[in-house]
C-alpha positions as CSV (number, residue, x, y, z in Angstrom):
1,M,-1.6,-116.4,39.9
2,C,-1.1,-112.7,40.9
3,S,-1.0,-110.2,37.9
4,L,2.0,-108.1,38.5
5,E,0.3,-105.6,35.9
6,L,-1.9,-104.1,38.5
7,L,1.3,-102.7,40.0
8,K,2.3,-101.0,36.9
9,I,1.4,-97.2,36.9
10,D,1.1,-94.9,34.0
11,L,3.0,-91.6,35.2
12,K,3.0,-90.1,32.0
13,G,-0.8,-90.0,31.9
14,F,-1.2,-89.1,35.6
15,K,-3.8,-86.3,35.6
16,E,-4.4,-85.7,39.4
17,D,-2.0,-83.5,41.7
18,Q,-2.2,-86.5,44.4
19,Q,-3.5,-90.1,44.2
20,I,-3.7,-93.1,46.7
21,L,-3.2,-96.5,45.5
22,E,-4.0,-99.5,47.7
23,Y,-3.0,-103.3,47.4
24,N,-3.5,-106.3,49.0
25,L,-0.6,-108.6,48.4
26,G,-0.5,-112.4,49.3
27,D,1.5,-115.7,48.2
28,E,0.3,-115.0,44.7
29,F,2.6,-111.8,44.7
30,F,5.7,-113.5,45.8
31,G,5.2,-116.4,43.6
32,A,4.8,-114.1,40.6
33,L,8.2,-112.5,41.4
34,D,11.3,-114.0,39.6
35,G,14.1,-114.4,42.4
36,S,11.9,-113.9,45.4
37,Q,13.3,-115.2,48.4
38,L,9.8,-115.2,50.3
39,E,7.1,-117.4,49.3
40,H,4.1,-116.4,51.8
41,G,2.6,-113.5,53.2
42,A,-0.3,-111.1,53.7
43,L,0.5,-107.4,53.5
44,H,-1.3,-104.3,52.5
45,V,0.6,-101.7,50.7
46,S,-0.6,-98.1,50.3
47,V,1.1,-95.9,48.0
48,S,0.4,-92.2,47.9
49,I,1.8,-90.6,44.6
50,R,2.2,-86.6,44.6
51,K,2.9,-84.9,41.2
52,M,5.6,-82.4,41.9
53,T,7.0,-79.9,39.1
54,G,9.7,-82.3,37.4
55,F,9.2,-85.6,39.4
56,F,6.7,-87.8,41.2
57,E,6.9,-88.5,44.9
58,L,5.8,-92.0,46.1
59,Q,5.3,-92.8,49.6
60,F,4.6,-96.3,50.5
61,H,3.2,-97.7,53.8
62,T,3.3,-101.4,54.1
63,E,1.9,-103.5,56.9
64,G,1.2,-107.3,57.4
65,V,3.2,-110.6,58.0
66,V,5.5,-112.8,56.0
67,T,6.7,-116.3,56.4
68,V,10.3,-116.9,57.3
69,S,12.5,-119.5,58.9
70,C,13.3,-119.3,62.5
71,D,16.9,-118.8,62.6
72,R,17.0,-121.3,66.0
73,C,14.8,-124.2,65.2
74,L,14.4,-123.6,61.3
75,D,10.5,-124.0,61.5
76,D,8.3,-121.2,59.7
77,M,7.3,-118.2,61.6
78,E,5.4,-115.3,61.0
79,Q,7.3,-111.9,61.0
80,P,5.3,-108.8,61.5
81,I,6.2,-105.9,58.8
82,E,5.6,-102.3,59.2
83,A,7.6,-100.1,56.9
84,D,7.3,-96.6,55.4
85,N,9.5,-95.8,52.4
86,V,9.7,-93.0,49.9
87,L,10.8,-93.3,46.3
88,T,11.2,-90.2,43.7
89,V,10.7,-90.8,40.2
90,K,11.4,-88.5,37.4
91,L,10.6,-88.8,33.4
92,G,14.1,-88.8,31.4
93,D,15.8,-90.3,28.4
94,A,16.6,-93.7,29.7
95,Y,15.8,-95.7,32.9
96,S,18.6,-95.3,35.5
97,D,18.2,-96.3,39.4
98,D,20.3,-93.9,41.8
99,D,19.7,-94.3,45.4
100,D,16.2,-93.1,46.1
101,T,15.6,-91.5,42.7
102,V,14.6,-93.5,39.4
103,T,14.4,-92.0,36.1
104,I,12.1,-93.8,33.5
105,D,11.8,-93.5,29.9
106,E,9.5,-90.4,29.3
107,N,8.1,-92.2,26.1
108,E,7.0,-95.1,27.9
109,G,6.1,-93.4,31.4
110,I,5.1,-96.6,32.9
111,L,6.7,-97.4,36.4
112,D,6.4,-100.9,37.8
113,L,6.2,-101.0,41.5
114,S,6.3,-104.6,42.2
115,W,10.2,-105.1,42.7
116,F,10.3,-101.6,44.9
117,I,7.2,-103.0,47.0
118,Y,9.4,-106.3,47.3
119,E,12.6,-104.6,48.3
120,F,10.9,-102.5,50.8
121,I,9.3,-105.7,52.5
122,M,12.8,-107.3,52.4
123,L,14.4,-104.5,54.1
124,A,11.9,-104.5,56.6
125,I,12.6,-107.7,57.7
126,P,15.1,-108.0,60.8
127,I,18.3,-109.8,60.4
128,K,17.6,-112.1,63.1
129,H,14.4,-113.7,63.1
130,V,13.5,-116.2,65.9
131,H,10.5,-117.3,67.6
132,A,9.2,-115.9,71.0
133,P,10.9,-117.7,74.0
134,G,9.3,-121.1,74.4
135,K,7.8,-121.1,70.8
136,C,10.7,-122.7,69.2
137,N,10.4,-126.6,68.1
138,S,11.0,-128.4,71.3
139,A,12.8,-131.4,69.7
140,M,15.0,-128.9,67.5
141,T,15.9,-126.9,70.5
142,Q,16.9,-129.9,72.5
143,K,19.1,-131.3,69.6
144,L,20.9,-127.7,69.3
145,E,21.6,-128.0,72.9
146,E,22.9,-131.4,72.7
147,L,25.1,-130.4,69.9
148,S,26.0,-127.3,71.4
149,G,27.1,-129.3,74.7
150,A,29.4,-131.7,72.4
151,V,31.2,-128.9,71.1
152,R,31.8,-127.0,74.3
153,S,33.0,-130.2,76.0
154,G,35.4,-130.8,73.0
155,E,36.8,-127.6,73.1
156,E,37.5,-128.2,77.0
157,E,39.3,-131.5,76.3
158,A,41.4,-129.2,73.6
159,E,42.2,-126.9,76.2
160,A,43.4,-129.7,78.7
161,I,45.5,-131.3,76.0
162,D,47.3,-127.8,75.0
163,P,50.7,-128.0,76.3
164,R,51.1,-124.2,76.6
């Protein structure tokens, strides 16, 4: 099981002006998250943290693949992911999440990156995911064409009966 503790960073104790953190995330990462829609993937995430006056700027670069279902044949397919995201974090009285600015309790000073990384991955997945032409499950594609043809012929019959 992947420990999400590695993705928790102590901003309050941050000494350097800039630091880069590297993470290799796999199936264990998705399994450890509550409510994850993804189960499989292999991703490399690089997080550049810059300490500014009054806030922190985190730049995420994510590369790799995740496994999603093809919308056409429902077989699993690998979806390449490449994304760059920015998150601004400041220390304050209580936790709040507004647009691209997150405020964390300055007494605690701990930021959990796991859910932010997961959201950035989900946003990088295209709405429509379909195998390359000719790569879909041929049996499923054939069945889809048969059923689509039956629906079309039923529409044509309805049009022929329509008294207008």
